[in-house]
N, C-alpha and C positions, 0 to 999 in steps of 0.2 A: 671655620668650625660650625658656624650656624648652618651652612649649606649641608654639611654631613648630618647634622642633627635633624634638619628638615627631611632629608632623605630617609633616615631611620624612622622618623615619625610617620612619614607617608607609607613606608613598607609595613609598619605595624597596623596602620589603618587598612591597608590592602589585605593583610592576613586575616583581619576580622571581618572583611567585606563578604558579601554573598558570593555564591559560586559563579554566577553569570559575570560579575565584574572580574573575578579572578581569571575566568576563561578568556574574556576579552583581552586582558593584559597578556596572558600567555600567548595567544594567537598574534597579537600585535608585536610583541617583543621577538617572537620567533620569526615573523616575516621580515622585520627590520634586520635581524642578525643574518638571515639567509641572504638577503639582498646585499648586505655588506660583504659577506664571504664570497659571493659570486663576483662582485665588483673587484675585490682584491685578487681573486683568482685570475680574472681577465687582465688586470693590470700586470700581474706577475708574468703572464705569458707574453705580454707585449714589451717587457723590459729587454734591453739589449744586454745580454750576458757576455762575459769574455769568451770568445770562441777559442777552441784548441787549434793546434796546427792543422789537424785534419779538417776541422770545420772551416778554417781560413781557405784551404785549398778548394773545398766544395763550394763555398760562397763565392770565391773568385771565379770558379768555373761557371756557376750559375749567374753571378753578377746581379743578384737581386735579393731582396730581403723578404723572408716569408712572413705572411701576415698571421694573425691569430687563427683565422679559419683554415688556412693552409696547414698550420701546425696541428690543429684538431683533426683535420681530414687525414693527415699522415698518421696520426696516432690511431684513428679508427681503422685505417687500412692495416696497420701493424697488429692491432688487437684482433681484428677479424682473421688475419692469416694465422696467428697463433691459435685462435679459437678453432679454426678449421683443422689445423694440425692435431689438436687435442681430440676433436671429434673423430677424426680418422683413426687415431690411436685407440679410442674407446671402441669404435666399430670393429677394428682388428681383434682386440681382446675379447669382445663379445662373440665374434665368429669363431675364434679359437676355443672358447668355452663351450659353445654350442656343438662344435665338432667333437670335442672330447666327451660331452654328454651323450652325443649320438653314438659314439663308439662304445661307451659303457652300456647304453640301452640295448644295443645290438648284440652285445656279448652274452653268450649262454654258458651256463655252468652244467657240467655233467657230474652226477653223484650217484653212488650206489649205496644201498642200505644193507648193513650187516644184520642178518636175522637174529644173531645171538645178542646184539646190542639192544634190540627191541624186546625180545623175549628171553631174558636170562634164565638159566636153569634153576629150577625150584630148589634143588638140593643145597644151594648156598645159603638159604634162609634158615634161621633158627626158630623153632616154634615158640610162640608166646605162651606163657602159663595162663591157665584159665582162672579167672577170679569170680567168686560168687557175687551175685548182686545182693544188696541189702534188702 
């Protein structure tokens, strides 16, 4: 219990400390936590997981265990091929859009003006009564 009390006391002192000390602790704790996360990530990839039947056949054919960097390299290849596929899909959709815009820009409209619509006959209007000004 004394250990937890000392931690709480130290955290209260840190809360009241100047900004430079707070920033120092923020950077230090962030660096340590990121190093720990990267270390755990690397260990996780190097673990031997139970292979499926298909994986057993593939590893039996290859007869070698992939290292961490081979796994990362395979992942990068997979991601880059998926990325290139998406880029080609985007290019195709942009080309289709540009072609449809080009067709719309080249399209011309023919129209005619009805003279009666512009200048209606005056006989349809009712005259306004005249009002004297004050």
